[in-house]
C-alpha positions, 0 to 999 in steps of 0.5 A, a space after each residue: 418583567 412580570 413573573 407570570 408572563 416568564 413562567 408562562 402561566 398567563 397572558 397580557 391583556 390590554 384594557 382601556 390603556 392598562 395591562 392586566 395579567 389574566 393569571 393573577 388578575 393584577 395590573 402590570 407596570 410597563 416601559 415604553 418600547 419593551 418587546 416580550 419574546 422569550 421562549 417558554 422552552 428556555 425558562 427554568 421550572 424555578 420561576 413557576 414556583 416563585 409565581 405561586 409563592 409570591 401571589 398565592 394563586 395555586 389555581 393558575 393551571 394555564 398550558 404552556 404559551 407560545 412565544 409571547 410577541 407583544 408591543 406595549 406602550 409606555 405605562 411605566 408610572 401608573 399606580 397599582 390598582 386594586 384587583 376587583 372581586 371575582 364575579 359571584 363573591 360577596 362585597 363583605 369578602 372584598 372589604 376584608 382584603 381591602 382591610 389587609 392592605 398592610 400585609 399584601 404591602 408586606 408580602 410584596 416587599 418581601 418577594 426580593 427575599 425569595 428571589 434571592 433564595 431561589 437565585 443561590 440555590 439555583 446558582 450553587 447547584 449550576 456551579 458544581 456542574 463540569 464544563 461540558 454540563 455548563 455548556 449543555 444546560 446553560 442557555 444563551 441569553 445574549 439575544 435577550 439582553 434588549 429586554 432590560 438595557 441598562 440594568 445596573 443604573 435603573 436598579 439603583 433608581 428603583 430600589 431603596 436599600 434602607 427599606 430593603 434591609 428592614 424588609 429582609 430581617 433573615 438576610 444572614 440565614 440566606 447568606 449562610 446558605 449561599 456558595 462561593 460567588 467567585 466560582 459562580 460569577 460568570 453565571 451571575 448574568 443569568 441570575 441578575 436577569 431575574 431581579 428586575 421584575 416590576 410585579 410590584 404595584 408600588 411606585 418605583 423607589 429611588 436608590 441612594 448614592 452608596 448603592 450606585 458606587 457599589 455597582 460601579 466598583 463591581 463593574 470595574 472589578 469585573 473587568 479587571 479580572 476578565 483576563 484571569 478568568 480567561 486564563 483560568 477557563 482555558 487551564 480548567 478546559 485543558 485539564 477537564 479534556 486530560 481527565 475525560 481522556 484518561 477516563 476514556 482510556 480507562 474505559 478502553 482498558 476495561 473493554 479490552 479486558 472484557 473482550 479478551 474474556 469473551 474471546 477465551 469463552 469462544 475458544 471454549 466452544 461457544 459459537 462465534 458469530 461472523 464479525 462484519 468488516 468495519 468501515 475503515 477496513 472496507 475503505 482500505 480494500 478499495 484503496 488497495 485494489 486501486 493501488 494495483 489497478 492500471 488506469 485506462 479511460 482517464 479513471 483516475 484514483 481520486 478517493 481521499 487518504 491522508 498523505 504525510 509530508 514534510 522534510 527529512 527528520 521533521 518528525 513525520 514518523 513520530 506524529 504518525 506513531 503517536 496517532 497509531 499509538 505504537 512505535 512501529 516504524 524503523 528509527 535512525 539518526 539522521 538518515 533516511 529511514 522511509 524509503 517507500 510510501 507506507 499506507 497505514 489503515 487505522 482502525 479501532 478494535 479491542 487488541 492493539 495489533 498490526 498485520 500486513 496486507 499480503 500476510 496473515 501474522 499479527 504483531 501485538 504491539 503490546 510486546 517489545 519483541 513484536 514491535 522489533 520484529 515489525 519494525 525490522 519487517 518494514 525495513 526489509 520490505 522498504 529495502 526490498 521494494 528499492 531497485 538496484 541503484 536507487 535509493 527510494 521506491 514508489 512501491 506502496 507497503 500496506 499496513 493496518 493497525 488496530 487498537 483502542 481509541 485509535 481514530 479511523 482513517 488511512 494515512 500514507 507516510 511519504 519518504 522525507 523531502 531533501 534538499 541535497 543529495 549525500 554520498 551513497 544516494 542515486 543522483 535522482 533521489 531528490 527528484 524522485 522523492 518530489 515526484 512521489 510526493 506530487 503524485 500523492 499530493 495532486 489527488 484533489 481529495 487527498 488531505 495534505 498533513 504538512 509536518 514542519 520541524 519547529 526546532 529549525 529556522 522556518 526559512 529552511 523548509 522545503 515542504 511548505 513551498 511544495 505543499 502550497 504549489 499543490 494546494 494553494 488555497 489550503 483547502 485540504 492542508 493541515 499544517 503540523 508544528 513539531 518539537 515545540 518544546 525545543 522551539 520554545 526553548 531556542 527561540 528568542 521570540 516565542 511569538 514567531 510560533 504563534 505567527 507560525 500556528 496562525 499561518 502568517 509566516 509561511 506562504 501557504 494556507 491551511 484548514 488548521 494549524 497544530 503543535 505537538 511534542 513527539 518526545 525528548 528525542 530518545 528512540 527508546 521512549 514509549 508512547 505513554 511517556 511521550 504522552 505524559 511529557 506532552 501534557 506536562 509541557 502544554 500545562 506549563 508552556 507559556 505559549 498557552 498560558 499567554 494565549 499564543 496557542 489555543 487549547 484545541 490546537 495542541 497535543 497529538 490527540 486533537 490533531 488525530 481527531 481533527 485529521 480524522 473528522 476531515 478525512 471522513 468529511 472529505 470521503 462522505 463529499 467525494 465517495 459517491 462521485 467516485 463510484 459514478 466515474 467507475 461506474 461509467 469506466 465499467 460500461 466503457 470497458 464492457 462495450 469495448 469487450 462486446 465489440 472486439 471479442 464477442 464470442 469469448 469469455 472475459 478470462 483475466 490473466 489468472 484465469 488465462 494462466 490456469 488454462 495455460 497451465 492445464 495445456 502445457 501439463 497435457 503437453 508433458 504427458 504426451 511425451 509418454 505416448 512417444 514409441 520406443 522405436 521413435 525414441 531410439 531412432 532419434 537418439 541413435 541418429 543424434 549420437 552418432 552426429 555428435 560423435 562421428 567427427 570424433 570417431 573419424 579424426 581420432 580413431 579411424 584416420 589414426 589406426 589406418 596409418 598403421 602398416 598391418 591389421 594387428 597394430 590397426 586393432 590394437 590402436 582402435 582398442 586403446 582409443 575407443 577405451 580412452 574415448 569410453 572412460 571419458 567422453 562418451 557417456 557425457 556425450 550420450 546423456 547430452 544427446 539424451 537431454 537435448 532430445 527430450 527438449 526437442 521432443 517436448 518443444 515439438 509437442 508444444 508447437 503441435 499444440 500451438 498450431 492447433 490453438 490459434 490463441 497466441 497469448 500463451 507462447 510466451 509462457 510456454 516458452 518461458 516454462 519449457 526453458 525454466 524446466 529444462 534449466 532446472 532439470 538435471 539427469 540422474 548421475 547414477 545413470 552415468 556410471 551404468 551407461 559407461 559399462 554398457 558402452 564399454 561392454 558393447 565396443 569390446 565384442 568383435 564378433 559379427 555373426 551373420 551376413 546381414 550384420 556384415 552388410 549393415 556395417 558395410 552400409 553404415 560405413 559406406 554412408 559415414 565416409 560418403 557423408 564426410 567425403 561430401 564435407 571435405 569436398 565442400 571445404 576444399 571448394 571454399 578455399 580454392 573458390 569457383 571453378 571455371 564452369 561457375 566462373 564462365 556461367 555465373 560470372 564469379 571471380 576467385 579472390 587473391 588468397 582463393 587463387 593462391 589456395 588453387 595454386 597450392 592445391 594443384 601443386 599438392 595434388 601432383 605430389 599425391 599422384 606421385 606417392 599414392 601411399 603417402 602418409 598424413 603429414 608432410 615433411 619439412 622438405 616436401 613443404 620446401 619443395 612445394 613453396 619454391 615450385 609455386 614461387 617459380 610460378 610467382 606465387 608466394 606461399 606461407 608454409 602453414 598454408 601449405 600444411 593447411 590444404 594438404 590436410 584437406 587434400 589428404 583427407 579427400 584422398 584417404 576417404 576416396 580410397 576408404 570407399 573404394 576398400 568398403 566396396 571391396 569388403 562387400 564380399 569379405 565376410 567369407 574371408 572374416 568368417 574363415 579367419 583368413 589372416 593371410 588373406 590380401 583382403 582385410 576388412 578390419 575397418 568394417 569391424 570397427 564400424 560394426 562395432 561403433 554401430 552396435 554401441 550406437 543402438 545399445 546406448 540408444 536403448 539404454 537412454 530410451 529406458 531412462 527417458 521413459 521410465 524416469 527423466 520424462 516424469 521428472 520433467 513433468 514434475 519440474 514443469 509443474 514446479 515452475 508453473 507453481 512458481 510462476 502462478 505465485 509470481 504476479 510480476 512474472 504473469 504480467 510479463 508472460 501473458 500479454 495482449 489487449 485482450 488480456 488487459 482488457 479482462 483484467 481492467 473489467 475485473 478491477 473495475 467490477 471488483 472496485 465499484 462493488 467494494 465501493 457500493 458496499 462502502 457507501 451502503 455502510 456509510 449511509 448506515 453509520 450516518 
């Protein structure tokens, strides 16, 4: 090929079947069928210098030509024609040039000298460059092999080596300048492409047989050394990669130190600018929101994330730790450690730290104590998420890890797949793990990182079948073979590893296959030591040396780069589509709200909770507006209802059985003292607390009636119950109340007639109420009377018939002995039983005594009411202290003492309620509301309804859409 054409300094002009260079005006011999098509941009500047030096034409300043595309006819055997003199020059100058034809011939023969010199310099310069510089600088000339086919054989036919040796007397000096050709042998094709230039006008020379044999030997040598060159290139590639990786780590370390200096200056007063969130942090926030989003309208989370699955103890966690560059996960010996999904957001940062989504604490991953604390915290969160009776949980733990050199991505570490449920596990553990794994892998945009243990038989793998079911085409699966060092040592046939990484052993398909080593198996190994061990292993491994593994298929560094690239590719392809899906979902939710709740604001659960909280606090404050009279009336009534039975049964009735007033009063004083010391204060406090609860519930019910919104009912009821449960009455109030009650019962003096009448009225109401209750009990015992049997068609049961006969017999006994005591004697029981047997009624003695108790109670209450009517005019005798009077009203005095005690106790309790307990209840309510406000699960249970759920979905969808739009905008800016 003509050098002017290669240098781009001229064009070829066809004149009468001949080709002339317009730059140097020389004839250009050609061969048939040769097509010149070489872009100028891919030519080396060295050829322009060779052109000027050889032809001596320094005035050829043509602009760079476009791609030459010409076809030439066969002119390869035309002799060189002398160039004509330029126009305007004399014939004498032209004659002088012809006289020096010998010099021109020698110059053309010596052109090979300069070609070799330029080639040696260019080859030596290029050989000193690194692999990456070779790749960038070296053009691809494979498409131009057609320019000079069969170069080696044509070279031997055209050049006479004996003449060449005579024409190059300075070849030894040139050889001293040549570099080591073993190092530049891979580039020699580029140099040899420059040699067959047919710029000389001399006829072709014939080569010797020795030259042809030498070139054939060189070709055979090249073939024999091809394999060695490939091995050497692989080793050089691996070393170069490790070299630049260490250089990058060193630069990142320096960057980290500089970052610390900047932060220290900021702490001293330099204004610190607000740092924008990184791209991966924005994406992680979207995933966090989606994890809490209850999907409706068929809106599903199809955003990409890297799902790490594998058999138990296959090395999933170790691979994830190598990618995160820190030992952050709990470790165990053969036991299940990953009990719930862990979402790890990896991003690049100046400091190697980790933090949880719901916590502000940063764990410094360069400190062993922080690493231990982080592992302990993850283990606690896992165990806390597992419900009682279960082994694994579907609740996701969200963790962020930042550090220098960490590839940006989001990974989810899932519990290891098991084949058998062992002792201590829940029976459904295996199925639960499968369901969790499938739930994550069925996402069509999820990248499945399938981890396989290389140290065990491939046939024992469970996860490969599961992955092949979820991704049968392998379009989003990356296969990772761990523990390759053990596999190489234990396997008899290392080619089995090659079959695995080539995808020929497992039925599953994958995007890529990787082989990694994650340490020697010791839990105390550091990440740096594991990296060094991995590099040393693959440098010396025959798997890589023999070509079973490719250089890009080994080391966790290459794995993390490949996973990150695949992750971001998937994100860019799917994120805008997902944003459109949530936009449509938002439109549907807003339309439903407008149709169903057109006049209500879109209050989510938190906003509704704040509204309910204010209402409840208003209701508690309303307790302070209750009047003292209302408090005392309620307390007095409830306290008497609580203690009336004890007063009648244990104090009044036993005292009334005495024969004189002195004994009556003594008995009453003793029993009142015992009652006051043990039971009465407790009963009073119970009544006060129940009264406070009822009033609180009454106010809440009144507000409920005013507010037609029933979504707060469960919350108010739960707050009320929890507040009452937490509230405890002041214990010191019991001692003071006991003293007050004891003093009130000690007073027997009725000072005026209204007090006497009030006591008689209180006694009469109490006795009538008790008599009414007793009549009802007796009626239930004996059944319907004759009127009800005839009018309502009711009949007595056999037991009621026996009770009625017993009642009739006992009433006869009471008529005969009006002053009978409260208890029947044994002979009287026998007499009653025999009388009933005479009427063919079999009765048990216990039934007789039980019936007698109710009948005597009624008899006593009737007599007490009669006596109460007589005592209405007995105040005069009481005031005059007529001891011998037949009208003794000691029972009226007893009821007056009880009534006065009730009034004083109610007043005391009312003061404690209004001054202390209402405020303490308000404080408890606030604490309960604060606790419920922090418990998201509690709020979800207590504030329910379609309106609430719709507002929640609207808020979440809007937030997701806004986050996605912000992420997409940042993603476009990064592009």
